[in-house]
SEROLUM-534141 format. One record per residue: chain; residue number from 0; x, y, z of N, C-alpha, C, O in turn. Coordinates in nm, 3 decimals. Atoms other than C-alpha are relative to their C-alpha. Last residue first. Layout:
residues N
pt cadena:A, num:NUM, nu:X, nv:Y, nw:Z, cau:X, cav:Y, caw:Z, cu:X, cv:Y, cw:Z, ou:X, ov:Y, ow:Z
...
***
This chain:
residues 84
pt cadena:A, num:83, nu:-0.010, nv:0.129, nw:-0.070, cau:0.499, cav:-1.621, caw:2.452, cu:0.137, cv:-0.021, cw:0.061, ou:0.161, ov:-0.124, ow:0.123
pt cadena:A, num:82, nu:0.061, nv:-0.009, nw:-0.133, cau:0.453, cav:-1.253, caw:2.369, cu:0.019, cv:-0.126, cw:0.081, ou:0.018, ov:-0.122, ow:0.205
pt cadena:A, num:81, nu:-0.080, nv:-0.092, nw:-0.080, cau:0.695, cav:-1.266, caw:2.077, cu:-0.050, cv:0.009, cw:0.144, ou:0.029, ov:0.021, ow:0.238
pt cadena:A, num:80, nu:-0.120, nv:0.070, nw:-0.043, cau:0.523, cav:-1.576, caw:1.938, cu:0.090, cv:0.088, cw:0.086, ou:0.157, ov:0.038, ow:0.176
pt cadena:A, num:79, nu:0.039, nv:0.101, nw:-0.098, cau:0.187, cav:-1.397, caw:1.928, cu:0.123, cv:-0.073, cw:0.054, ou:0.133, ov:-0.097, ow:0.175
pt cadena:A, num:78, nu:0.044, nv:-0.069, nw:-0.122, cau:0.337, cav:-1.092, caw:1.757, cu:-0.038, cv:-0.100, cw:0.109, ou:0.000, ov:-0.082, ow:0.225
pt cadena:A, num:77, nu:-0.120, nv:-0.050, nw:-0.066, cau:0.524, cav:-1.307, caw:1.504, cu:-0.036, cv:0.068, cw:0.131, ou:0.032, ov:0.050, ow:0.232
pt cadena:A, num:76, nu:-0.068, nv:0.117, nw:-0.056, cau:0.201, cav:-1.493, caw:1.420, cu:0.125, cv:0.043, cw:0.076, ou:0.152, ov:-0.006, ow:0.186
pt cadena:A, num:75, nu:0.079, nv:0.041, nw:-0.117, cau:0.020, cav:-1.161, caw:1.375, cu:0.063, cv:-0.121, cw:0.067, ou:0.066, ov:-0.129, ow:0.190
pt cadena:A, num:74, nu:-0.029, nv:-0.093, nw:-0.109, cau:0.303, cav:-1.040, caw:1.151, cu:-0.081, cv:-0.032, cw:0.125, ou:-0.032, ov:-0.013, ow:0.237
pt cadena:A, num:73, nu:-0.136, nv:0.023, nw:-0.047, cau:0.274, cav:-1.352, caw:0.934, cu:0.034, cv:0.091, cw:0.117, ou:0.091, ov:0.045, ow:0.216
pt cadena:A, num:72, nu:0.004, nv:0.124, nw:-0.077, cau:-0.105, cav:-1.320, caw:0.908, cu:0.139, cv:-0.029, cw:0.058, ou:0.150, ov:-0.068, ow:0.174
pt cadena:A, num:71, nu:0.075, nv:-0.030, nw:-0.124, cau:-0.066, cav:-0.956, caw:0.802, cu:-0.004, cv:-0.124, cw:0.088, ou:0.019, ov:-0.115, ow:0.208
pt cadena:A, num:70, nu:-0.090, nv:-0.077, nw:-0.086, cau:0.206, cav:-1.056, caw:0.552, cu:-0.068, cv:0.037, cw:0.131, ou:-0.004, ov:0.035, ow:0.236
pt cadena:A, num:69, nu:-0.102, nv:0.089, nw:-0.056, cau:-0.016, cav:-1.328, caw:0.403, cu:0.093, cv:0.072, cw:0.096, ou:0.130, ov:0.016, ow:0.199
pt cadena:A, num:68, nu:0.071, nv:0.088, nw:-0.095, cau:-0.306, cav:-1.086, caw:0.359, cu:0.100, cv:-0.095, cw:0.066, ou:0.095, ov:-0.114, ow:0.188
pt cadena:A, num:67, nu:0.041, nv:-0.080, nw:-0.115, cau:-0.072, cav:-0.829, caw:0.201, cu:-0.069, cv:-0.086, cw:0.106, ou:-0.036, ov:-0.078, ow:0.224
pt cadena:A, num:66, nu:-0.119, nv:-0.021, nw:-0.081, cau:0.091, cav:-1.086, caw:-0.028, cu:-0.033, cv:0.079, cw:0.126, ou:0.021, ov:0.052, ow:0.233
pt cadena:A, num:65, nu:-0.038, nv:0.129, nw:-0.057, cau:-0.249, cav:-1.195, caw:-0.159, cu:0.120, cv:0.014, cw:0.093, ou:0.120, ov:-0.041, ow:0.202
pt cadena:A, num:64, nu:0.103, nv:0.037, nw:-0.097, cau:-0.363, cav:-0.835, caw:-0.208, cu:0.037, cv:-0.131, cw:0.069, ou:0.029, ov:-0.141, ow:0.192
pt cadena:A, num:63, nu:-0.018, nv:-0.086, nw:-0.117, cau:-0.034, cav:-0.737, caw:-0.375, cu:-0.101, cv:-0.037, cw:0.108, ou:-0.065, ov:-0.044, ow:0.226
pt cadena:A, num:62, nu:-0.122, nv:0.046, nw:-0.066, cau:-0.059, cav:-1.035, caw:-0.609, cu:0.027, cv:0.082, cw:0.126, ou:0.065, ov:0.027, ow:0.229
pt cadena:A, num:61, nu:0.034, nv:0.124, nw:-0.070, cau:-0.419, cav:-0.945, caw:-0.692, cu:0.120, cv:-0.057, cw:0.073, ou:0.105, ov:-0.113, ow:0.182
pt cadena:A, num:60, nu:0.088, nv:-0.037, nw:-0.112, cau:-0.315, cav:-0.590, caw:-0.774, cu:-0.038, cv:-0.124, cw:0.080, ou:-0.037, ov:-0.121, ow:0.203
pt cadena:A, num:59, nu:-0.081, nv:-0.058, nw:-0.106, cau:-0.023, cav:-0.717, caw:-0.986, cu:-0.085, cv:0.036, cw:0.121, ou:-0.043, ov:0.013, ow:0.234
pt cadena:A, num:58, nu:-0.014, nv:-0.145, nw:0.005, cau:-0.232, cav:-0.947, caw:-1.198, cu:0.074, cv:0.053, cw:0.122, ou:0.082, ov:-0.013, ow:0.225
pt cadena:A, num:57, nu:-0.133, nv:-0.050, nw:0.033, cau:-0.362, cav:-1.301, caw:-1.195, cu:0.000, cv:0.152, cw:0.000, ou:-0.106, ov:0.215, ow:-0.003
pt cadena:A, num:56, nu:-0.022, nv:-0.037, nw:0.139, cau:-0.663, cav:-1.450, caw:-1.023, cu:0.140, cv:0.054, cw:-0.019, ou:0.221, ov:0.056, ow:0.074
pt cadena:A, num:55, nu:0.003, nv:-0.145, nw:0.012, cau:-0.781, cav:-1.463, caw:-0.663, cu:0.014, cv:0.044, cw:-0.145, ou:-0.051, ov:0.140, ow:-0.187
pt cadena:A, num:54, nu:-0.082, nv:-0.038, nw:0.115, cau:-0.867, cav:-1.833, caw:-0.655, cu:-0.016, cv:0.150, cw:-0.021, ou:-0.122, ov:0.197, ow:-0.061
pt cadena:A, num:53, nu:0.032, nv:-0.133, nw:0.053, cau:-0.991, cav:-1.936, caw:-0.311, cu:0.096, cv:0.032, cw:-0.113, ou:0.218, ov:0.028, ow:-0.094
pt cadena:A, num:52, nu:0.067, nv:0.017, nw:0.128, cau:-0.983, cav:-2.309, caw:-0.233, cu:-0.043, cv:0.132, cw:-0.063, ou:-0.135, ov:0.135, ow:-0.144
pt cadena:A, num:51, nu:0.141, nv:-0.037, nw:-0.017, cau:-0.907, cav:-2.248, caw:0.136, cu:-0.078, cv:-0.016, cw:-0.130, ou:-0.200, ov:-0.004, ow:-0.130
pt cadena:A, num:50, nu:0.059, nv:0.095, nw:-0.094, cau:-0.578, cav:-2.439, caw:0.109, cu:-0.149, cv:0.027, cw:0.020, ou:-0.227, ov:-0.065, ow:0.043
pt cadena:A, num:49, nu:0.007, nv:0.130, nw:0.066, cau:-0.487, cav:-2.239, caw:-0.203, cu:-0.067, cv:-0.105, cw:0.089, ou:-0.149, ov:-0.183, ow:0.042
pt cadena:A, num:48, nu:0.110, nv:-0.007, nw:0.096, cau:-0.573, cav:-1.911, caw:-0.032, cu:-0.017, cv:-0.132, cw:-0.074, ou:-0.130, ov:-0.174, ow:-0.101
pt cadena:A, num:47, nu:0.127, nv:-0.007, nw:-0.073, cau:-0.352, cav:-2.006, caw:0.263, cu:-0.120, cv:0.004, cw:-0.095, ou:-0.218, ov:-0.067, ow:-0.075
pt cadena:A, num:46, nu:0.028, nv:0.131, nw:-0.061, cau:-0.062, cav:-2.120, caw:0.042, cu:-0.135, cv:0.001, cw:0.071, ou:-0.213, ov:-0.093, ow:0.057
pt cadena:A, num:45, nu:0.031, nv:0.093, nw:0.109, cau:-0.075, cav:-1.807, caw:-0.173, cu:-0.034, cv:-0.138, cw:0.053, ou:-0.126, ov:-0.204, ow:0.004
pt cadena:A, num:44, nu:0.134, nv:-0.033, nw:0.051, cau:-0.094, cav:-1.593, caw:0.139, cu:-0.042, cv:-0.092, cw:-0.112, ou:-0.157, ov:-0.136, ow:-0.117
pt cadena:A, num:43, nu:0.098, nv:0.045, nw:-0.099, cau:0.207, cav:-1.768, caw:0.297, cu:-0.143, cv:0.025, cw:-0.049, ou:-0.229, ov:-0.062, ow:-0.034
pt cadena:A, num:42, nu:-0.007, nv:0.147, nw:-0.005, cau:0.420, cav:-1.728, caw:-0.016, cu:-0.106, cv:-0.054, cw:0.094, ou:-0.178, ov:-0.147, ow:0.060
pt cadena:A, num:41, nu:0.054, nv:0.048, nw:0.128, cau:0.306, cav:-1.370, caw:-0.068, cu:-0.001, cv:-0.152, cw:-0.003, ou:-0.096, ov:-0.214, ow:-0.049
pt cadena:A, num:40, nu:0.146, nv:-0.010, nw:-0.006, cau:0.362, cav:-1.297, caw:0.302, cu:-0.066, cv:-0.050, cw:-0.128, ou:-0.173, ov:-0.110, ow:-0.124
pt cadena:A, num:39, nu:0.043, nv:0.112, nw:-0.084, cau:0.720, cav:-1.424, caw:0.275, cu:-0.152, cv:-0.002, cw:0.014, ou:-0.214, ov:-0.108, ow:0.017
pt cadena:A, num:38, nu:-0.023, nv:0.121, nw:0.080, cau:0.763, cav:-1.183, caw:-0.016, cu:-0.038, cv:-0.124, cw:0.079, ou:-0.101, ov:-0.215, ow:0.025
pt cadena:A, num:37, nu:0.095, nv:0.009, nw:0.111, cau:0.598, cav:-0.899, caw:0.175, cu:0.017, cv:-0.126, cw:-0.083, ou:-0.082, ov:-0.189, ow:-0.122
pt cadena:A, num:36, nu:0.131, nv:0.032, nw:-0.057, cau:0.793, cav:-0.960, caw:0.497, cu:-0.103, cv:-0.016, cw:-0.111, ou:-0.185, ov:-0.108, ow:-0.106
pt cadena:A, num:35, nu:-0.006, nv:0.139, nw:-0.050, cau:1.119, cav:-0.969, caw:0.300, cu:-0.134, cv:-0.044, cw:0.056, ou:-0.181, ov:-0.153, ow:0.025
pt cadena:A, num:34, nu:-0.009, nv:0.088, nw:0.116, cau:1.033, cav:-0.653, caw:0.104, cu:0.000, cv:-0.146, cw:0.044, ou:-0.071, ov:-0.228, ow:-0.014
pt cadena:A, num:33, nu:0.131, nv:0.004, nw:0.065, cau:0.916, cav:-0.475, caw:0.417, cu:0.000, cv:-0.093, cw:-0.120, ou:-0.095, ov:-0.167, ow:-0.142
pt cadena:A, num:32, nu:0.089, nv:0.081, nw:-0.083, cau:1.239, cav:-0.568, caw:0.596, cu:-0.139, cv:-0.013, cw:-0.060, ou:-0.198, ov:-0.121, ow:-0.058
pt cadena:A, num:31, nu:-0.041, nv:0.139, nw:0.020, cau:1.447, cav:-0.432, caw:0.309, cu:-0.089, cv:-0.094, cw:0.081, ou:-0.129, ov:-0.200, ow:0.033
pt cadena:A, num:30, nu:0.025, nv:0.045, nw:0.137, cau:1.253, cav:-0.104, caw:0.306, cu:0.035, cv:-0.147, cw:-0.020, ou:-0.046, ov:-0.223, ow:-0.073
pt cadena:A, num:29, nu:-0.079, nv:-0.066, nw:0.104, cau:1.237, cav:-0.045, caw:0.679, cu:-0.024, cv:-0.064, cw:-0.135, ou:-0.103, ov:-0.159, ow:-0.147
pt cadena:A, num:28, nu:-0.117, nv:0.077, nw:0.036, cau:1.106, cav:-0.295, caw:0.932, cu:0.090, cv:0.070, cw:-0.099, ou:0.197, ov:0.018, ow:-0.131
pt cadena:A, num:27, nu:-0.063, nv:-0.083, nw:0.099, cau:0.841, cav:-0.109, caw:1.125, cu:0.133, cv:-0.064, cw:-0.036, ou:0.222, ov:-0.072, ow:0.049
pt cadena:A, num:26, nu:-0.098, nv:0.064, nw:0.087, cau:0.599, cav:-0.316, caw:1.328, cu:0.049, cv:0.101, cw:-0.102, ou:-0.031, ov:0.157, ow:-0.178
pt cadena:A, num:25, nu:-0.116, nv:0.043, nw:-0.076, cau:0.419, cav:-0.172, caw:1.628, cu:0.105, cv:-0.069, cw:-0.083, ou:0.208, ov:-0.111, ow:-0.030
pt cadena:A, num:24, nu:-0.078, nv:-0.104, nw:-0.067, cau:0.080, cav:-0.145, caw:1.464, cu:0.117, cv:-0.060, cw:0.078, ou:0.110, ov:-0.173, ow:0.127
pt cadena:A, num:23, nu:-0.042, nv:0.061, nw:-0.125, cau:-0.041, cav:-0.422, caw:1.235, cu:0.095, cv:0.098, cw:0.069, ou:0.213, ov:0.105, ow:0.036
pt cadena:A, num:22, nu:0.117, nv:0.062, nw:-0.061, cau:-0.229, cav:-0.234, caw:0.964, cu:0.033, cv:-0.058, cw:0.137, ou:-0.042, ov:-0.041, ow:0.233
pt cadena:A, num:21, nu:0.095, nv:-0.104, nw:-0.038, cau:0.053, cav:0.003, caw:0.871, cu:-0.119, cv:-0.059, cw:0.076, ou:-0.167, ov:0.001, ow:0.172
pt cadena:A, num:20, nu:-0.057, nv:-0.074, nw:-0.113, cau:0.314, cav:-0.274, caw:0.878, cu:-0.090, cv:0.113, cw:0.047, ou:-0.091, ov:0.146, ow:0.166
pt cadena:A, num:19, nu:0.018, nv:0.084, nw:-0.118, cau:0.089, cav:-0.484, caw:0.655, cu:0.056, cv:0.067, cw:0.125, ou:-0.002, ov:0.056, ow:0.233
pt cadena:A, num:18, nu:0.142, nv:-0.004, nw:-0.038, cau:0.072, cav:-0.199, caw:0.405, cu:-0.026, cv:-0.084, cw:0.125, ou:-0.101, ov:-0.041, ow:0.213
pt cadena:A, num:17, nu:0.029, nv:-0.133, nw:-0.052, cau:0.453, cav:-0.163, caw:0.402, cu:-0.145, cv:0.010, cw:0.046, ou:-0.172, ov:0.062, ow:0.154
pt cadena:A, num:16, nu:-0.062, nv:-0.012, nw:-0.132, cau:0.505, cav:-0.537, caw:0.365, cu:-0.028, cv:0.134, cw:0.065, ou:-0.054, ov:0.141, ow:0.186
pt cadena:A, num:15, nu:0.076, nv:0.085, nw:-0.092, cau:0.255, cav:-0.556, caw:0.078, cu:0.057, cv:0.008, cw:0.141, ou:-0.019, ov:0.016, ow:0.237
pt cadena:A, num:14, nu:0.132, nv:-0.059, nw:-0.022, cau:0.411, cav:-0.259, caw:-0.103, cu:-0.079, cv:-0.080, cw:0.103, ou:-0.139, ov:-0.023, ow:0.194
pt cadena:A, num:13, nu:-0.015, nv:-0.128, nw:-0.069, cau:0.769, cav:-0.380, caw:-0.061, cu:-0.135, cv:0.062, cw:0.033, ou:-0.157, ov:0.109, ow:0.144
pt cadena:A, num:12, nu:-0.040, nv:0.023, nw:-0.139, cau:0.685, cav:-0.739, caw:-0.150, cu:0.011, cv:0.128, cw:0.079, ou:-0.033, ov:0.133, ow:0.194
pt cadena:A, num:11, nu:0.118, nv:0.056, nw:-0.067, cau:0.497, cav:-0.637, caw:-0.465, cu:0.032, cv:-0.023, cw:0.148, ou:-0.049, ov:0.009, ow:0.234
pt cadena:A, num:10, nu:0.098, nv:-0.108, nw:-0.014, cau:0.791, cav:-0.416, caw:-0.568, cu:-0.126, cv:-0.048, cw:0.073, ou:-0.177, ov:0.022, ow:0.161
pt cadena:A, num:9, nu:-0.051, nv:-0.097, nw:-0.097, cau:1.050, cav:-0.687, caw:-0.500, cu:-0.101, cv:0.111, cw:0.023, ou:-0.125, ov:0.150, ow:0.138
pt cadena:A, num:8, nu:0.003, nv:0.063, nw:-0.134, cau:0.851, cav:-0.958, caw:-0.676, cu:0.043, cv:0.099, cw:0.106, ou:-0.019, ov:0.108, ow:0.212
pt cadena:A, num:7, nu:0.141, nv:0.004, nw:-0.040, cau:0.794, cav:-0.723, caw:-0.975, cu:-0.013, cv:-0.063, cw:0.138, ou:-0.089, ov:-0.013, ow:0.221
pt cadena:A, num:6, nu:0.039, nv:-0.136, nw:-0.035, cau:1.168, cav:-0.650, caw:-0.995, cu:-0.145, cv:0.004, cw:0.047, ou:-0.177, ov:0.073, ow:0.144
pt cadena:A, num:5, nu:-0.063, nv:-0.031, nw:-0.128, cau:1.249, cav:-1.022, caw:-0.987, cu:-0.039, cv:0.140, cw:0.047, ou:-0.067, ov:0.159, ow:0.166
pt cadena:A, num:4, nu:0.073, nv:0.076, nw:-0.101, cau:1.001, cav:-1.090, caw:-1.266, cu:0.055, cv:0.030, cw:0.139, ou:-0.022, ov:0.047, ow:0.234
pt cadena:A, num:3, nu:0.129, nv:-0.065, nw:-0.018, cau:1.150, cav:-0.812, caw:-1.479, cu:-0.082, cv:-0.069, cw:0.110, ou:-0.149, ov:-0.004, ow:0.190
pt cadena:A, num:2, nu:-0.022, nv:-0.119, nw:-0.082, cau:1.501, cav:-0.949, caw:-1.425, cu:-0.133, cv:0.070, cw:0.028, ou:-0.154, ov:0.121, ow:0.138
pt cadena:A, num:1, nu:-0.028, nv:-0.123, nw:0.075, cau:1.394, cav:-1.286, caw:-1.561, cu:0.012, cv:0.118, cw:0.096, ou:-0.043, ov:0.117, ow:0.206
pt cadena:A, num:0, nu:0.103, nv:-0.100, nw:-0.021, cau:1.417, cav:-1.593, caw:-1.344, cu:0.041, cv:0.127, cw:-0.072, ou:0.156, ov:0.171, ow:-0.064
***
Protein backbone atom coordinates (compact mmCIF):
# COMPACT_ATOMS: atom_id res chain seq x y z
CA UNK A 1 0.00 0.00 0.00
CA UNK A 2 1.35 3.39 -0.93
CA UNK A 3 1.95 6.00 1.75
CA UNK A 4 -0.53 8.35 0.06
CA UNK A 5 -3.26 5.71 0.22
CA UNK A 6 -2.59 5.12 3.91
CA UNK A 7 -2.76 8.86 4.62
CA UNK A 8 -6.08 9.14 2.76
CA UNK A 9 -7.51 6.17 4.74
CA UNK A 10 -6.45 7.83 8.00
CA UNK A 11 -7.91 11.22 7.04
CA UNK A 12 -11.19 9.73 5.79
CA UNK A 13 -11.43 7.62 8.95
CA UNK A 14 -10.76 10.60 11.21
CA UNK A 15 -13.37 12.80 9.53
CA UNK A 16 -16.01 10.06 9.33
CA UNK A 17 -15.45 8.98 12.95
CA UNK A 18 -15.61 12.57 14.17
CA UNK A 19 -18.84 13.25 12.25
CA UNK A 20 -20.41 10.02 13.50
CA UNK A 21 -19.45 10.94 17.06
CA UNK A 22 -21.25 14.27 16.62
CA UNK A 23 -24.40 12.61 15.29
CA UNK A 24 -24.52 9.79 17.83
CA UNK A 25 -24.39 11.61 21.15
CA UNK A 26 -22.48 10.11 24.03
CA UNK A 27 -19.54 8.87 21.99
CA UNK A 28 -16.17 10.57 22.13
CA UNK A 29 -13.16 8.48 21.23
CA UNK A 30 -10.40 10.99 20.57
CA UNK A 31 -8.34 11.14 17.40
CA UNK A 32 -7.15 7.52 17.33
CA UNK A 33 -10.60 6.23 18.26
CA UNK A 34 -12.22 8.34 15.54
CA UNK A 35 -9.78 6.98 12.97
CA UNK A 36 -10.51 3.38 14.01
CA UNK A 37 -14.28 3.95 14.08
CA UNK A 38 -14.11 5.70 10.70
CA UNK A 39 -12.06 2.96 9.03
CA UNK A 40 -14.29 0.22 10.46
CA UNK A 41 -17.26 2.34 9.36
CA UNK A 42 -15.83 2.54 5.83
CA UNK A 43 -15.61 -1.23 5.68
CA UNK A 44 -19.12 -1.66 7.10
CA UNK A 45 -20.56 1.11 4.92
CA UNK A 46 -19.00 -0.32 1.77
CA UNK A 47 -20.43 -3.73 2.62
CA UNK A 48 -23.90 -2.32 3.40
CA UNK A 49 -24.04 -0.24 0.22
CA UNK A 50 -22.82 -3.21 -1.80
CA UNK A 51 -25.51 -5.47 -0.30
CA UNK A 52 -28.15 -2.84 -1.06
CA UNK A 53 -26.89 -2.46 -4.64
CA UNK A 54 -26.07 1.22 -4.15
CA UNK A 55 -23.06 2.55 -6.05
CA UNK A 56 -21.84 5.82 -4.55
CA UNK A 57 -18.90 6.34 -6.89
CA UNK A 58 -15.28 7.27 -6.40
CA UNK A 59 -13.74 10.26 -4.68
CA UNK A 60 -12.83 11.43 -1.23
CA UNK A 61 -16.25 13.00 -0.49
CA UNK A 62 -18.01 9.77 -1.43
CA UNK A 63 -15.56 7.78 0.69
CA UNK A 64 -16.23 10.04 3.67
CA UNK A 65 -19.99 9.68 3.16
CA UNK A 66 -19.76 5.88 2.98
CA UNK A 67 -17.49 5.73 6.02
CA UNK A 68 -19.75 8.12 7.92
CA UNK A 69 -22.87 6.02 7.29
CA UNK A 70 -20.99 2.87 8.28
CA UNK A 71 -19.60 4.53 11.42
CA UNK A 72 -23.08 5.70 12.48
CA UNK A 73 -24.43 2.17 12.02
CA UNK A 74 -21.44 0.79 13.95
CA UNK A 75 -21.98 3.21 16.85
CA UNK A 76 -25.69 2.38 16.94
CA UNK A 77 -24.84 -1.32 17.15
CA UNK A 78 -22.36 -0.62 19.96
CA UNK A 79 -25.01 1.40 21.81
CA UNK A 80 -27.56 -1.41 21.54
CA UNK A 81 -25.03 -4.02 22.68
CA UNK A 82 -23.95 -1.85 25.61
CA UNK A 83 -27.52 -1.66 26.89
CA UNK A 84 -28.04 -5.41 26.64
